[in-house]
C-alpha positions as CSV (number, residue, x, y, z in Angstrom):
1,M,0.0,0.0,0.0
2,R,2.9,2.3,0.7
3,G,4.2,2.0,-2.8
4,F,0.7,2.7,-4.1
5,D,0.5,5.8,-1.9
6,I,3.8,7.2,-3.3
7,R,2.7,6.7,-6.9
8,N,-0.7,8.2,-6.1
9,R,1.0,11.2,-4.5
10,R,3.3,11.8,-7.5
11,F,0.3,11.5,-9.8
12,L,-1.6,14.1,-7.9
13,Q,1.5,16.4,-7.9
14,G,1.7,16.1,-11.6
15,L,-2.0,17.0,-11.9
16,N,-1.4,20.0,-9.7
17,Q,1.5,21.2,-11.7
18,R,-0.5,20.8,-14.9
19,A,-3.4,22.7,-13.5
20,L,-1.0,25.5,-12.3
21,F,0.6,25.6,-15.7
22,E,-2.8,26.0,-17.3
23,A,-3.7,28.7,-14.8
24,Y,-0.6,30.8,-15.6
25,N,-1.4,30.5,-19.3
26,G,-4.9,31.6,-18.7
27,A,-3.7,34.5,-16.6
28,M,-1.3,35.6,-19.4
29,D,-4.2,35.5,-21.9
30,F,-6.3,37.6,-19.4
31,V,-3.6,40.3,-19.3
32,N,-2.7,40.2,-23.0
33,E,-6.3,40.5,-24.0
34,G,-6.6,43.7,-22.0
35,F,-8.9,42.6,-19.1
36,G,-6.4,43.9,-16.6
37,G,-2.9,43.7,-15.2
38,P,-1.2,40.9,-13.3
39,K,-2.7,42.1,-10.0
40,A,-6.2,42.1,-11.5
41,A,-5.6,38.5,-12.7
42,V,-4.6,37.4,-9.3
43,K,-7.6,39.2,-7.6
44,S,-10.1,37.8,-10.1
45,G,-9.9,34.4,-8.5
46,E,-10.2,32.7,-11.8
47,F,-6.7,31.3,-11.8
48,P,-6.0,29.6,-8.5
49,G,-2.5,29.1,-7.3
50,I,-0.8,31.8,-9.3
51,D,1.6,34.4,-7.9
52,H,1.7,38.0,-8.9
53,Q,5.5,38.2,-9.3
54,A,5.8,34.9,-11.1
55,L,3.1,36.0,-13.5
56,T,5.0,39.2,-14.2
57,R,8.2,37.3,-14.9
58,R,6.3,35.1,-17.4
59,L,4.8,38.2,-19.1
60,K,8.2,39.8,-19.4
61,G,9.7,36.6,-20.9
62,T,12.2,35.9,-18.2
63,V,10.3,32.7,-17.4
64,V,9.2,30.4,-20.3
65,N,7.1,27.3,-19.6
66,G,7.8,27.6,-15.9
67,A,11.7,27.6,-16.3
68,E,13.9,30.6,-15.7
69,D,15.1,32.1,-19.0
70,D,16.8,35.5,-19.2
71,S,17.5,35.2,-22.9
72,R,15.2,38.1,-23.4
73,S,18.0,40.3,-22.2
74,L,20.6,39.0,-24.6
75,L,20.7,42.4,-26.5
76,S,19.8,45.9,-25.5
77,F,17.0,47.8,-27.1
78,T,19.5,49.7,-29.3
79,E,21.3,46.5,-30.3
80,E,18.0,44.7,-31.2
81,R,16.9,47.7,-33.3
82,E,20.3,47.6,-35.1
83,L,19.8,43.8,-35.7
84,A,16.3,44.4,-37.1
85,L,17.5,47.1,-39.5
86,Y,20.5,44.9,-40.5
87,A,18.2,42.0,-41.3
88,R,15.8,44.2,-43.3
89,T,18.6,45.8,-45.3
90,C,20.0,42.3,-46.2
91,G,16.6,41.1,-47.3
92,E,16.0,44.2,-49.5
93,N,19.3,43.5,-51.2
94,M,18.5,39.8,-51.9
95,M,20.8,38.5,-49.1
96,G,18.1,37.3,-46.7
97,Q,19.4,36.2,-43.3
98,N,18.1,33.0,-41.7
99,R,18.2,32.2,-38.0
100,E,21.7,30.8,-38.2
101,D,23.0,34.0,-39.9
102,L,21.3,36.1,-37.2
103,R,22.8,33.9,-34.5
104,D,26.3,34.8,-35.8
105,K,25.3,38.4,-35.9
106,V,24.1,38.3,-32.3
107,R,27.4,36.7,-31.2
108,D,29.4,39.4,-33.0
109,M,27.3,42.2,-31.3
110,L,27.9,40.6,-27.9
111,N,31.6,40.3,-28.5
112,E,31.7,43.9,-29.6
113,R,30.0,44.9,-26.4
114,R,32.4,42.9,-24.3
115,L,35.4,44.5,-26.0
116,R,33.8,47.9,-25.6
117,N,33.3,47.3,-21.9
118,R,37.0,46.8,-21.4
119,T,37.7,50.4,-22.4
120,Q,34.8,51.9,-20.5
121,T,34.6,53.0,-16.9
122,S,32.5,50.9,-14.5
123,T,29.6,53.4,-14.6
124,K,29.4,53.3,-18.5
125,R,29.7,49.6,-19.0
126,E,26.7,47.7,-20.3
127,K,27.1,44.3,-18.6
128,L,26.3,41.1,-20.3
129,S,23.4,39.1,-18.9
130,T,23.8,35.5,-17.6
131,A,22.3,34.2,-20.8
132,A,24.6,36.3,-23.0
133,R,27.7,35.0,-21.2
134,A,26.5,31.5,-21.5
135,L,25.8,32.0,-25.2
136,L,29.4,33.2,-25.8
137,R,30.9,30.5,-23.6
138,K,29.0,27.6,-25.2
139,Q,29.3,28.9,-28.8
140,G,25.5,28.7,-29.1
141,G,22.8,31.0,-30.1
142,P,19.4,32.4,-29.1
143,N,16.6,29.9,-28.5
144,K,13.4,29.8,-30.4
145,H,11.5,31.8,-27.8
146,W,13.9,34.7,-28.3
147,Y,13.4,34.6,-32.0
148,E,9.6,34.5,-31.6
149,R,9.7,37.5,-29.3
150,F,12.2,39.4,-31.5
151,F,10.2,39.0,-34.7
152,G,7.0,39.8,-32.8
153,F,8.3,43.0,-31.3
154,W,10.1,44.3,-34.4
155,H,7.3,43.2,-36.8
156,Y,7.1,46.6,-38.4
157,E,10.8,46.5,-39.4
158,V,11.4,42.8,-40.3
159,K,9.5,39.6,-40.8
160,E,10.4,36.0,-41.6
161,K,9.2,34.9,-45.0
162,S,9.8,32.0,-47.3
163,E,12.7,32.7,-49.6
164,A,12.5,32.6,-53.4
165,T,15.6,32.0,-55.4
166,V,16.8,34.2,-58.3
167,D,19.6,33.8,-60.9
168,K,22.8,35.1,-59.4
169,K,24.1,36.4,-62.7
170,R,20.9,38.3,-63.3
171,V,21.1,39.9,-59.8
172,A,24.7,40.9,-60.5
173,A,23.8,42.5,-63.8
174,F,20.8,44.2,-62.2
175,T,23.0,45.6,-59.3
176,E,25.6,46.8,-61.8
177,H,23.0,48.5,-64.0
178,F,21.4,50.4,-61.2
179,F,24.2,50.9,-58.6
180,G,27.4,50.4,-60.6
181,A,30.0,53.0,-61.6
182,A,27.9,54.2,-64.5
183,G,24.5,53.0,-63.2
184,L,21.2,54.7,-62.9
185,E,21.8,55.9,-59.4
186,D,25.1,57.7,-60.3
187,S,23.4,59.2,-63.4
188,I,20.6,60.7,-61.3
189,I,23.1,62.1,-58.8
190,A,25.4,63.5,-61.5
191,A,22.4,65.3,-63.0
192,G,21.6,66.9,-59.7
193,I,18.2,65.2,-59.4
194,M,19.0,62.9,-56.4
195,D,20.6,64.0,-53.2
196,P,23.8,62.0,-52.8
197,V,23.4,61.7,-49.0
198,T,19.7,61.1,-48.4
199,K,19.1,59.4,-51.8
200,K,15.9,61.3,-52.2
201,I,14.5,62.9,-55.4
202,A,13.1,66.4,-54.6
203,D,11.4,67.0,-58.0
204,G,9.8,63.9,-59.6
205,R,9.1,65.8,-62.8
206,R,12.8,65.5,-63.7
207,V,12.6,61.6,-64.0
208,L,10.7,60.4,-67.1
209,S,9.8,57.0,-68.4
210,R,8.9,56.3,-72.0
211,D,8.0,53.3,-74.1
212,E,6.3,52.5,-77.4
213,I,3.3,50.3,-77.8
214,P,3.0,48.8,-81.3
215,Q,-0.5,47.9,-82.5
216,F,-1.2,45.6,-85.5
217,F,-4.2,46.6,-87.6
218,D,-6.6,43.7,-88.2
219,Y,-3.8,41.2,-87.8
220,A,-6.1,38.6,-86.2
221,A,-9.0,39.2,-88.5
222,G,-10.7,35.9,-89.5
223,K,-8.3,33.8,-87.4
224,M,-10.8,32.8,-84.8
225,S,-13.7,31.9,-87.2
226,R,-12.3,29.0,-89.2
227,S,-14.5,26.8,-91.3
228,K,-13.9,23.0,-91.7
229,V,-12.8,21.8,-95.2
230,A,-12.1,18.4,-96.6
231,T,-8.5,17.2,-96.9
232,A,-6.4,14.1,-96.6
233,P,-6.6,12.3,-93.3
234,D,-2.9,12.5,-92.6
235,R,-2.4,16.1,-93.7
236,A,-3.2,19.4,-91.9
237,S,-5.5,21.7,-93.7
238,K,-3.8,25.0,-94.6
239,R,-4.6,27.9,-96.9
240,A,-2.4,30.7,-98.1
241,V,-3.9,34.1,-97.4
242,R,-2.7,37.7,-97.3
243,E,-2.3,39.0,-93.8
244,N,-2.5,42.7,-92.9
245,R,0.7,43.4,-90.9
246,E,0.3,47.2,-91.0
247,T,1.4,48.6,-87.7
248,G,0.6,51.7,-85.7
249,T,2.6,52.8,-82.6
250,F,1.7,54.8,-79.5
251,D,4.7,56.5,-77.8
252,M,3.8,57.6,-74.3
253,V,5.9,59.4,-71.6
254,Q,5.1,59.7,-67.9
255,D,7.2,61.3,-65.1
256,L,7.8,60.2,-61.5
257,D,5.0,62.4,-60.2
258,G,2.5,60.5,-62.4
259,F,2.0,63.3,-65.0
260,L,1.1,61.9,-68.4
261,Y,2.6,63.8,-71.4
262,G,0.8,64.1,-74.7
263,P,0.7,61.0,-77.1
264,H,3.0,60.5,-80.0
265,V,1.2,58.4,-82.7
266,I,3.2,56.8,-85.5
267,V,1.4,55.4,-88.6
268,S,2.6,53.6,-91.7
269,R,1.9,56.2,-94.4
270,T,3.9,58.4,-96.7
271,S,1.4,61.3,-96.6
272,L,-1.7,62.3,-94.5
273,T,-4.5,64.6,-95.5
274,E,-6.8,66.6,-93.3
275,G,-9.7,64.3,-94.2
276,L,-8.0,61.3,-92.7
277,A,-7.7,62.9,-89.3
278,P,-10.6,61.9,-86.9
279,D,-12.7,64.7,-85.3
280,E,-11.4,63.6,-81.9
281,M,-8.0,65.1,-82.7
282,E,-9.4,68.5,-82.0
283,I,-9.0,68.0,-78.3
284,F,-5.2,68.1,-78.6
285,D,-4.7,71.8,-78.4
286,D,-1.2,71.9,-76.9
287,K,-2.1,72.8,-73.3
288,V,-0.9,71.6,-69.9
289,H,-3.5,70.6,-67.3
290,E,-1.6,70.2,-64.0
291,Q,-4.6,69.6,-61.8
292,M,-5.8,66.8,-64.1
293,G,-2.3,65.3,-64.4
294,F,-1.9,65.3,-68.2
295,S,-1.3,67.5,-71.2
296,T,-3.2,67.8,-74.5
297,Y,0.0,68.1,-76.6
298,S,0.1,65.6,-79.5
299,L,2.4,64.6,-82.3
300,L,1.7,62.5,-85.4
301,S,4.6,60.9,-87.3
302,L,4.6,59.0,-90.6
303,T,7.2,56.2,-91.0
304,E,7.5,53.4,-93.5
305,C,6.5,50.6,-91.2
306,G,4.6,52.5,-88.5
307,I,7.3,51.9,-85.9
308,Q,9.6,54.3,-84.2
309,T,12.7,55.5,-86.1
310,G,15.5,57.9,-85.3
311,A,13.8,60.7,-87.2
312,S,10.5,60.3,-85.4
313,L,12.3,59.9,-82.1
314,L,14.0,63.2,-82.6
315,R,10.7,64.9,-83.4
316,R,9.3,63.4,-80.2
317,Y,12.2,64.8,-78.1
318,K,11.6,68.3,-79.6
319,K,7.9,68.1,-78.8
320,L,8.6,66.8,-75.3
321,D,11.0,69.7,-74.7
322,E,8.2,72.1,-75.5
323,E,6.0,70.4,-72.9
324,L,8.7,70.4,-70.3
325,T,9.2,74.2,-70.9
326,A,5.5,74.8,-70.6
327,R,5.4,73.0,-67.2
328,G,8.5,74.8,-66.0
329,V,10.5,71.7,-65.4
330,P,14.2,72.4,-64.7
331,R,16.9,70.8,-66.8
332,P,18.6,68.4,-67.1
333,V,16.0,65.6,-66.9
334,L,16.6,61.8,-67.0
335,E,14.6,59.6,-69.3
336,M,14.4,55.8,-68.7
337,T,13.7,53.7,-71.8
338,D,14.6,50.4,-73.5
339,N,17.1,49.4,-76.1
340,H,14.9,49.7,-79.2
341,V,16.8,50.1,-82.5
342,S,15.6,53.7,-82.9
343,R,17.9,54.7,-79.9
344,Y,20.9,53.9,-82.1
345,D,19.7,55.5,-85.3
346,E,22.0,58.3,-86.4
347,A,19.0,60.3,-87.5
348,R,18.0,61.0,-83.9
349,R,21.1,63.2,-83.5
350,Y,20.1,65.9,-86.1
């Protein structure tokens, strides 16, 4: 009977510990959901056996699942903020840091603080916590509870996400194009558009983006409504027809402020009479509407194939210069565009 009593007593102790554990969890939910503080949770009587100070330690993170844990105090507030900004910067530059990488960074920061303390007076030293000293001594890292609290507290700066892979060569080319010696960033700074220190653009009107949109006329006419014809069982049925590959192009420019400049329409003709112009062209009266965010300037170019050429591109630049002057945009400006063959046409220079 005595052996049965001991086992029974241990069983009851286990039940009591489980009930106490559940009581503390319920009290933490009570506080976290805003029903009151630790004292209010104790006075409510809904959580028997809990202690005010023990509940406070659990809420602060110094006790996790009933065991003492001062890992919350590994880094100071300033060091944690530096770590969060470091992780965010790495992620934005396609060098995301996992928990193992952050562990090494935490160790480096603690070693830096230990070396810094050796040169400081006793009043200015920022002592290492017991968990921090143990981390450096055991060559370990923060536990999962520390990471959960860290990402939860600094959620507005950094967040753990599933990582997608990208081609390394493409990333290198992208970085060189935008941030290299002759990249986009240096070009904007050299033109006086971007501040070299703050990297901010004060006047978005000085950064333009332009692209052409080719449009085939009736290219797909009749392609969707095909009738069935008789042919050999082992041969595909085909018929030679004349397709209309006449092209028209819309050339549009927009600046960083969202202002849309007048359209440049390119058609495949050698001449154009007034009778061919639609009545809707009357709205393009060469005016700037700042409040509406667009201009009613327009340009119509005639080319052999209805696509952009060096000559039509030069006419576009001259018309755009008139619009920029009408808006009072300071020079120089930067235009971002693609590598269309018209960019290399010698006719655009004259």
